[in-house]
N, C-alpha and C positions, 0 to 999 in steps of 0.2 A: 096426830100434830096437827092438822089443817085446824084443828077446835081449839086448839091453845092458839094461834096467831090469832085467830076469828077474836076470843074475846081479847087478846091485847093489841087489836086495830087500833082502838080506842088510846091507848097509853100512850102520855109526853113525857113519861118519868124516867123513864128505862134507858142508861146511862150504861150499859155495860149488857150483852147476853153471850154467855158462853155455851155451848151446844156438843162438847167437843164428844167423839165417837159413842151420836144418839143415833147411829142409822138411817139417816137422814138423806131422800133420796129426790132423782129433779123434782117430782111432786111435791115432793114436802117443803122443797127451795119455791116451789112455785106459791106454794098455800103461805109463804113470808110476804111475797110482794108487799098486798098491799099494809100487812104493818111496819115494812122497811120505809113505804112510801110516805106514814106519818109517823116515820117515833123521829120528831124532834133532835130528842137529847142522846141520842144514840151514838157515843163515840169510840166501842170497841165492838165488833163482832167474831167470834170466837168457832169456826163451823171445821173444825179439823177432823180429818180421819172419818167422814161423811161422805160414804161412793156416791156422791150427785154429780162428777164427771164433767167433761168438759161441756156440757150443753145447763148442768144447773150454774156453773159459775159462770157461764155469760147472759145468764137468765138475772144470777145476785148483782152481778158487775151496775147490768143496765140496771135495775132493779134503786140501785145507789147513787143517782143521777143528781139529785141534789142533797140526800141524804148528810149532815155532819162529819158523820162517822171519817175516825184519822186509823183506828188499828182493825186490818183484815186478817185473820189466821184462816189459812187455806189447804193447810198442810194433809199431805196423804188425802184427797180425795179424788184420785183416777182422773186427773185433768192432763192432758196429752193436746189440746189447744184451743188457741183463746179468740176470740175476736172481741179487740175493741172499737167502740163509735167514741172518735172523737170527741163527740155533743153529748157523751153520756160517761165522764171521768168523774168523778165524786171528786170535788172544789175541794176538797179538807184532806182526804187521804194521805197520810204521811206514813205509816209502816204498809207493810203487802210481803206476808211471810206465804211463798207456796215451795216449802221445802218438799222434799218425797212425792214427787208426780209423774207427770215422764213430760216434761214440757224441753219442744226444740227450737230450731233456729227458727220457725215459721211463730212461734210463742214471743222464744225472743222478740219478733219483728213487730210483734203489738204491744206487748209491754216499753218497745222504746214512745211509742204514745205519749203514755206517763210523764218520760220524760223531754219532752220537748219543750221550747218554744219559753220564754220571759215568767209563764204561769204555773210554769211545773212547780208539784209541792212534793212530791214523792222524797222524806229523806230515808229511808230505810226498803231494800229490796232483797226478803232471801230467798235463795233460788237452789239454794241445798239440794244433790242427789236426787238430779232430772237428768234429761235424755241431753243437754245441751255440749256442745261439740267448736271448733274453732272457728265455723260457722257463725254460731251465736255469737259466740264471742265478738265477731267483726262485727255485728249488727250493735249490740252493746257500746264496744269500742265506739265507734262512730256517733252515736249520735251522747253519749256521754264528754266527745270530746269540749259540746261549749254548754253541758248542765251544770247550772248553779244550784241544785237541789238535791242530789243526791251523796249524804256523808259516808251511804253501809252497803256495803254489795258484795255478797255472801254466798260464792260459785264452787264451794267444798265439794267432794266427792261426783261432780259429773265428770265423768272416765271418759267422756270423748274430749276433752280440753287436752291436749300436745301442747308438749315444751312450748314449740312456736305460740300458739294460744296465748300459753301464761309470758310469754316474751310481747306480745300486741297490750297486754293490760301493763305490762312493767311501762313499753313506751307510753299509755294511757296518762302515768301519773306523772314519769320521767322520761321525755327521751333525749338521750343525751347526745345525739346527732349533731348538737349547735347549742349556743347559749340559745338565742331567741328559741331552739325547739323547745328546750328547758323551759324558760317565761311560760312559754305559751302551753304548756302541759295543763290536766287538769290539776288543779292543786283545792276542791272543794272535796274528793273524796277521803276519808277520814279513815275508812278502814276494808281494805278489799282483800277478800279471799277467795283460795283458790288453790290453794295446798296445804296439806297439815307438815308443822316442822317437828322433827326430830326431835325432843331435845334433849336426847341425851349425847354430849359431848365429844363420845369412843367413838361411835360409828362416821362411817365418811355421807357426806349429803349430798342425796341423788342432787341433779338438776332444780328440779318441779323447786326444790326446798332453796336450792339457792336464789331461784327467782323471785320466791316465796320473800324472804328474809329482804329481797332489794326492793321490792314493792313497800315491804314495810317500814322501813326507812324516810322511802318517800312520804308515805302516808303518815309515818309518824309526823314528820315535820308538817304538812298543812294541820294536822291536829293541835300540835304544838302553838301553829299560828292564829289561831282562834279562827274567828272571818277575812281576815287580812288573805286574799289571795295575794299581793302583791309581796306581798313580807313572805309569803312560804314560797314562791316562787327565785326570788333573793335567795333565799337561805338553800333549796336546792340546788341554786348555782356555784356556793360559798360548799358546802358540804359533798356536793358530787365531784362537778367542774372543775371546782379547785381543790383537788383531792387527788393525788395520780394514781393512787392505790384504788378508789372507788370509784373512779372514773376506768381505769384499765378494762376494772370488771365488768363495768358498764357495758363498755364498747366492747369486749365479747362477745356478753349476751347478746346485747343489741345489732352486732354487726358493722360496727362501726370501725373507721378507719380516718381518723380526724381529729388535728391538734387541735385544741380548744383555745390558744396562742392564737392560730389565726383569724379568732373573731373578735381578736380583740386588738384596739387601733394604738400604736405601739407608741404615743402618745400618753395614752394612758398604762402600761405597764408598770410605770414604779407605785401608783396611786393600788393596782390589781399586786403588786407585789406585796406592797404593805399590809394591804388586807390581806395577805394567803398568813404573813409572817404573824397578823396576833390573833387570828381563829386556825387556822391548822397546825402553828406552829413551826421551828427553825429548819424542820431536815424537809418538808414541803418547801420553804423559802428554794432552799438549795436545789429539790427539784425543776420548780421554776424557773428560778438565775438561769437553768442549765437548757433550758428548753426554750430561753428565752435569752440567750446572752446576744444571738445575731443582732434581732430585733432593737436590741438595749443599745447595743454598740454603732447601732446606725443613728439611732436620737444622742449621739454625744455632741455631735454637730451644732452647739447652743445656738449660733444666729436663727441657723435654719429651721430649729426648734421654735426660736420666740416667732419666728418670721411667719410659722405654721400657724402658732396660738392665734399671733396678732389676725391674720386673716381669718381667722375663725369666730373672734371677736369682732371686729371688724364686718361680717357678714351679719352675724348678729344685730349690731348696731343699726347697718343698714337696714334689715328686715322691718326692728322697731321706727326706724326715723318714716320708714312708706304705711308702715302702719298710723302712727300718727297722723304723718298729714291727709291719710284718708280720712279721720276721726275729724280733722281740722277742717276740712271741708264741705263733709259731712252738721258741721256745727255751723258752718260760713250757711249752708243752703236753709237750716231748722230758722235762724236768724234771719236770713232774709224773708224767711216766710212768718216768722212771727212779727217781722216790718208790716209786710202786704196787709197782714191783719189790722194790728193794730190801725192804717191806715184808713181802712174800711170802717175799722168802729167809729172812728173821729167823725172819719165821711158821714157817718149815718147818723151820729150825734149830731151834726151841725145840721146835716137838712131837716133832722126832726124840729131843731131849735126854730129855723126861719121859716115852716110847716104852722107851728103854734102863734107866730109872731106876725103871720100873713092872719089868722084865724085873727086874732086880738084886731088887727090895724083895719078888716071888712067889717067887724063887731061896733069898733068906734063910727066908723064913716056913717052907718045905721041909726044909730042915734042922734049924731048930730042933727039928720035927715029927718 
């Protein structure tokens, strides 16, 4: 194996290398390092089912620091601990497959480094059939709150993840506690797998399957919204917050006891009710009316309603006037500076003319003498 990589070290044409189930050990991985450091076109590397274990993976990952590698398969390689140096992260890595290893919460903590910051590139992370439990889920959920790159996370067959861990993943993609929380959920994930779903409709669903279905609803909305995360947030509000049946189920799962209509200004209720009728049907409109009738009656005093709306728009107008006044003051200051520059320029030009006249006068006097 070492001689193979020695011969390939100077090769720059290899784009894909698959060494699946080749008995590659830590020593074999070390022999690959010079090749990997010079493989300027290598974009996919599959080393699955080679028992190079954690040490081999850590050596491999550091060797890929400046590599163009995009896809890395290390499934079933005996990996149980991971060490990732933030300075040695492959800058183009988008897919990482680590299924059928023994990665636990400590490994999740290291993998989280690949998902931090605005420069994160990873779009798919496959961690099926590892030893991840609720503590590992907590680490991943925490880093994914602000991640904008990862679209697929596969955690199937991690038996340590309990129903509570699955609920944390559900809250990641659709936090039902209030409208603001829903809007601020993760809308980048388009596939999040943690539980198999029995497709047989005659069998009763386990709690894990129910949670997975709700996760699927949320990620499907994100998937259908493309890259527009604001649109995904609004759609999740419409399809879950403003849908009584779905919201009730989500509230039970997430332990929420809070009316969504408390978050809505009564003055905006007519618009919200109109939206519910258009998007969720007359049945949902009736439910919404039943829940908001008191708030609606409180807005029946038209004079007070108009007064509130007037105050709202007056406040906005005043704020715009203040901004305009600030800009007008700045324009005046800049005009004064321009005038001073113009005065200085004119004075310099006049001084230059006078100096030139003096030179001519002195020259004429010398000629007459």
